[in-house]
C-alpha positions as CSV (number, residue, x, y, z in Angstrom):
1,X,49.6,91.6,-1.3
2,X,52.0,93.5,0.6
3,X,55.8,93.1,0.8
4,X,57.9,94.2,3.7
5,X,61.5,95.0,4.5
6,X,63.7,96.2,1.7
7,X,60.7,96.3,-0.7
8,X,59.0,99.0,1.2
9,X,62.3,100.8,1.8
10,X,62.8,101.3,-2.0
11,X,59.2,102.4,-2.4
12,X,59.5,104.9,0.4
13,X,63.1,106.1,-0.6
14,X,61.9,106.9,-4.2
15,X,58.3,107.2,-5.4
16,X,55.9,104.3,-4.9
17,X,54.1,103.7,-8.1
18,X,52.4,100.4,-7.2
19,X,49.1,99.8,-9.0
20,X,46.1,97.3,-9.0
21,X,44.2,96.6,-12.2
22,X,41.8,94.0,-13.6
23,X,42.0,92.1,-16.9
24,X,38.6,91.1,-18.2
25,X,38.3,87.9,-20.2
26,X,37.4,89.7,-23.3
27,X,40.6,92.0,-23.1
28,X,43.1,91.4,-25.9
29,X,45.4,94.2,-24.7
30,X,46.3,95.9,-21.5
31,X,48.5,98.9,-21.4
32,X,50.0,101.1,-18.7
33,X,49.3,98.9,-15.7
34,X,52.1,100.8,-13.9
35,X,52.9,104.3,-15.0
36,X,55.6,107.0,-14.5
37,X,55.3,110.6,-13.4
38,X,57.1,111.7,-16.6
39,X,59.8,110.5,-19.2
40,X,62.8,111.5,-16.9
41,X,62.0,108.5,-14.6
42,X,62.4,104.8,-14.7
43,X,60.1,102.1,-13.2
44,X,61.6,99.4,-11.1
45,X,59.2,96.4,-10.8
46,X,59.6,94.4,-7.6
47,X,56.6,92.0,-7.7
48,X,53.7,91.1,-9.9
49,X,50.9,89.0,-8.3
50,X,48.2,87.7,-10.7
51,X,45.0,86.2,-9.3
52,X,43.3,84.4,-12.3
53,X,39.5,83.9,-12.2
54,X,39.1,82.3,-15.6
55,X,41.6,80.3,-17.6
56,X,42.3,79.8,-21.3
57,X,45.3,78.5,-23.3
58,X,46.8,82.0,-23.6
59,X,50.1,83.7,-22.6
60,X,50.7,87.1,-20.9
61,X,54.1,88.9,-21.3
62,X,55.0,91.7,-19.0
63,X,57.1,94.3,-20.8
64,X,57.7,98.0,-21.2
65,X,55.8,100.0,-23.7
66,X,58.9,100.8,-25.7
67,X,61.5,98.4,-27.1
68,X,59.7,96.1,-25.8
69,X,61.9,95.0,-22.9
70,X,60.4,91.7,-21.5
71,X,60.6,91.2,-17.7
72,X,58.2,88.2,-17.3
73,X,56.0,85.7,-18.8
74,X,53.0,83.6,-17.7
75,X,51.5,80.7,-19.6
76,X,48.0,79.8,-18.7
77,X,46.4,76.5,-19.4
78,X,42.7,76.1,-20.4
79,X,41.7,74.3,-17.2
80,X,42.0,75.7,-13.7
81,X,44.8,74.2,-11.7
82,X,43.9,71.4,-9.2
83,X,44.4,73.8,-6.3
84,X,41.5,75.9,-7.7
85,X,40.8,79.2,-9.3
86,X,42.1,82.3,-7.6
87,X,45.4,81.0,-6.6
88,X,48.2,83.7,-7.1
89,X,50.9,83.5,-9.7
90,X,53.7,85.7,-8.4
91,X,56.7,87.1,-10.2
92,X,59.3,88.4,-7.8
93,X,62.1,90.5,-9.0
94,X,63.7,91.2,-5.7
95,X,63.8,94.4,-3.5
96,X,65.8,96.5,-5.9
97,X,63.3,95.3,-8.7
98,X,63.7,94.8,-12.5
99,X,64.2,98.2,-14.3
100,X,62.3,99.1,-17.4
101,X,63.6,101.4,-20.1
102,X,63.6,105.1,-18.9
103,X,60.4,106.8,-19.7
104,X,58.5,103.6,-20.3
105,X,55.5,102.3,-18.6
106,X,54.5,98.7,-17.9
107,X,52.2,96.7,-20.2
108,X,50.9,93.3,-20.5
109,X,51.0,91.7,-24.0
110,X,48.1,89.2,-24.1
111,X,48.1,86.4,-26.8
112,X,44.4,86.8,-26.9
113,X,41.1,87.0,-24.9
114,X,40.2,84.4,-22.4
115,X,41.9,85.0,-19.1
116,X,40.3,87.2,-16.4
117,X,42.5,88.2,-13.4
118,X,43.3,90.8,-10.9
119,X,46.7,92.1,-11.2
120,X,48.8,93.7,-8.4
121,X,52.1,95.4,-9.3
122,X,54.6,96.6,-6.6
123,X,57.1,99.0,-8.1
124,X,58.8,102.3,-7.6
125,X,60.1,105.0,-9.9
126,X,63.4,107.1,-9.7
127,X,64.6,109.9,-11.6
128,X,67.4,109.0,-14.0
129,X,70.7,111.0,-13.8
130,X,70.4,111.9,-10.1
131,X,72.7,110.7,-7.3
132,X,70.8,109.7,-4.2
133,X,72.9,110.2,-1.2
134,X,71.0,107.9,1.2
135,X,70.6,105.1,-1.5
136,X,74.2,103.9,-1.5
137,X,76.5,103.4,-4.4
138,X,75.0,100.0,-5.3
139,X,71.9,101.8,-6.7
140,X,73.8,104.1,-9.1
């Protein structure tokens, strides 16, 4: 899944850290699905697309690996939706994205095993404490 316009602008202006990962139905934890270069940077999550392949009465919480700062939540049901397996669930945080805490990576907190899915995260990182001349005052 690719997003255009301002979404791409921010990933080009700063550093694109978009990632793809798979969650197996036996997984009970999934850490660092999007990672930083080092602790001086902050991740801005623009979109998360989840393509479930198996379902279970479980929840997934998207959060940083620190505080934790929660940015999104998905509540799965035991049965596949009527429109079929493999329909995407998209969490969209806009082109500027939702900021995680400085120096923290993106994790999924799973309530338990049972859901298998492909996860696509669109995000960028930017160094903290730096003024970006081309980014405009609204990004500071």
